[in-house]
Every structure is written in C-alpha cells, then in structure tokens.
N, C-alpha and C positions, 0 to 999 in steps of 0.2 A: 455549424454556426459557432462563432466565437464571440466573446465579449471582451472588452478591454477595461481593466481595472487598475487602480494605482496600488502598488505594493506598499504594505504597511512597514516593511523592513527597509526598502531603498527609496521609496517615493517615486520610482519610475513606473511608467505605464507598462502593463503586462497583458498579453493575450491569453485568455483562459477559455476553456470550453464552456459554452452556455448550457450547462446541465446542472442537475441537483443531485448531490450525494447525501445519503442519510441512511435510514433503516432499510429502505429499498435502494440499493446502490445503482442499479440499472433497470430501467423499465422493461427492456427487451434485449438482454445481453446476447452477444454472439460469442461462441467459444472459439478460441484461436487454435490453429493446428498444432502449435508448439506449446500449448498450455493444457496438460492433462486435466480432465474433469475433477479428479480427486486422487489423493494419495494417502496411504495409511502409515503412520509412524508410531514408535513407542519412545517415550521420554525416559532415558536412562537415569537422569537425576531424580525423576519421580519414583522410578522403581527402587532406587537406592534408599530414598527416605521412607517409602512405604515398608520396605523390608526391615529397616531399622525399627520402625514403629511396631511392626508385628513381633519382632524378636523381643521387644521391650514389654510385650504383653498387651499392646493396644488393640482394641477391637473396633469394628466399624470402618476400617480402611481396607481397600482392595487394590490390587494391581490393575484392575479393569479401568480405573480412572487414568492410567498412564498411557492408554492407547488413544490416539487422536486421528481424526480424519480431516485432511486439509483440502479445501476446494478452491480452485482458482477460476475466476471469471474475467474475461477480457473482452473489451468492446472492439468494434471494427475500427480500422485505421481512419483518422481524420486529417485533413489538411485545411489550413486557413486559406480562404479564397480571396481573390481581388475584391469581390463585392463586400466581404466582411470588413476588410481594411478601409474601403471607401466609405462604408456606413459609419465608421468610427473616426473619420478624418478630423472632425471638429474637436475631438478630445485629444488629438495627438499633436506633438510638435512637428515641424517640418522634417526634422531629422528622423524622428520616430516613424512618421508616415512613410518616408522614402525607404527606410530600412525594412519595414514590415511589408511594403508593397513589393520590393524586390524578392523577399522571401516567399510571398504569396505567388508571384508570377513564376518563380522557379519550381514551386511545389516541393522545396527541399525539406521544410520543417513539417513534421507530422506528429501525431500524438495518438495515444490509446489510454483508455481508462482501465483500471485493474481493481480487483477485489479478491482478497484471500481470506476465507473464513475457516477457522480451526475449531473443531468441536470434539469433546469427549462426553462421557456420560454425566458429568456434573458441571461443565462450564463451556462457554464459547467466547472466542475473541476474534477480532477481525482487523485487517489493515487494508486501506483502500486509497485510491487517488488517481493521478494522471501522470504519465511520463511522456517526455518529448524526445525526438531523435531526428537526425538529419543525414544519416549514412556514415558520419565520422565521429559523432558524439551522441551520448544519451544523457539526459539530465532529468531530475525529479523535483526536489524542493528548491533548487537554486534557480536563479534567473539567468537566461542565456539567449542571445539574439532576440530579446524582447519578449520571450516566452518563459513562463514559470509553471511547473507542474505542481503536484500536491501529494502529501502523504499524511494520512490520519490513522491512528491506532485506537481501538475502542474495545471495551469489554461488553459483549452483547448480553450475557446472562451468566449466573452462577448460582449453584445450590449447595449450601453448607461450606462455602469457600469465601475467603477474602482474596480478591484478585487485584493486584496493583501493577500499573504500567511503570516500567523502569526506563525503557528506551523506545524511541520511535524515530529512527534515523535512516539515511541512505549514505553509502560510502562506496569507494572503489576507484576505478580508473575512468578516464574520460569516455571510453567506448563501452564500458560495462559497469553498471551500478548494482549494488546489493541493497535491497530495500528490507529493512529489519525492524521487527517489533520484539521487545523483551518484556515478559510479564513475570511477576512473582506470585506464587500460589501458596496459600496456607489453609489447612483444614481446621475450622473453628473448634469442632468437638475434641480434637486431639491436643488442645492446649498449646499449639505451636510446634509440637514435635515434628509433625508432617508439614514440611514447607520446602519449596524448590523454585528454581527459575526455569523458564522455557523460552527458547529463542526460535522465532519463525521468520523465514527469509524468502524473498523473491529475487530473481535476477532479471535485469532488463539490459538490452544492448543497443548499439547504434543503428542496427538494421530493423529494430522494432520487435525483436523476439523477446518473449518473457516466459520464464519457467520457474518452478519451485523445487 
C-alpha cells in the first residue's frame, strides 16, 4: 500500500510507502538474498587515533572500540498497484493520475525499505529509508516518475562519546546509488585527543539489489 504526499521541496505529489520508520524500522523485516545479515569491520582512522592517544600516555581507551558490526535489513519488494492510484485520484492532477496509473499497470516501479545498523562496544548509529528502481534506474532521496524515496541517519546510542552527524547523502550513477552516512566521534574523557570520522555505505541498483 502506498500513500501520496506533497513534497516539501518541489510541491509535487509523490507516492511513498504507507509505513512507519522509527526506532523499530520494520515490524517483520525479510532479509534479502543479496544482503548479508551482518559484516564486521575495523575503522583504521579509529585505530590511528587510539594508538596516538596510547603513545601519548592516555588511559581508558582501547582498540576494541574500533571494531564494528554492521547489520543490513531489507524489506520485500513492493509495487504500486492500480487500486492504490485509484484511491488517491482525488488528490492528483489529471497528468499525475495518468502517469502513475501507467506505471502501476506496467509494474515497472518497485521499492524496498532498508536499514543499516552499525554498532561497537560504545556506540550505535543507523541509516534507513526507501529506494525505488525500475530496471533502468535507481533513486533514493530524489523524485523521479512521481516517486520519492527516503534516507535518514541517526545516532541510536553512545556511552562516553560525543557523536555528530556530518553527512547523510546518496550519490552515484543513474543505475547505481551509494547511500552514505558520515559520523564524527570524540571520546569525552580524552579531552578531544581521541576523535575520528567513520563512513558507512550501502549500494543499491536499478534491479533492486542492495549490499554493503
């Protein structure tokens, strides 16, 4: 099921999934075959700053906080149905209605929800949203063919850290987008000596594949 809302940025009507994203991203998520449940990585920038702090005689810091587990959750594929468009007819212009009806009849435009949660021993961050694809193009935050996806970056929790969001963007080619969140971390007890950036990314493409 989709809802039609007016874009704050363009003023145009957009079809978006009728779901709620928040602390619980998906009530009953389904894992995608091309989305591994979890992957483990080590932040080199974190290791570098921790090693410098240790060499300077700082205590209370450890390289353990540089190891992260990234978990990707993906919903089942969705398409906008003819009934969805018909239900929203009163809120659409004639041109918008005809365009969305053609897309619904062809089944070309599909979407998936995604959520990437990244955790280590002292903090957790996440990025989540919706991307659309039609076989020739993938898109996330932009509006295309009357549909607009979403991308949100959040800090879920932190202990002994200041965590600041620096970027929450998507970029790339028409057939493959990179969904990116960049956070800055600083350890409060170290007086600012221990601080670094971390970049976490997802890839989505025009056939509906998503990977990290």
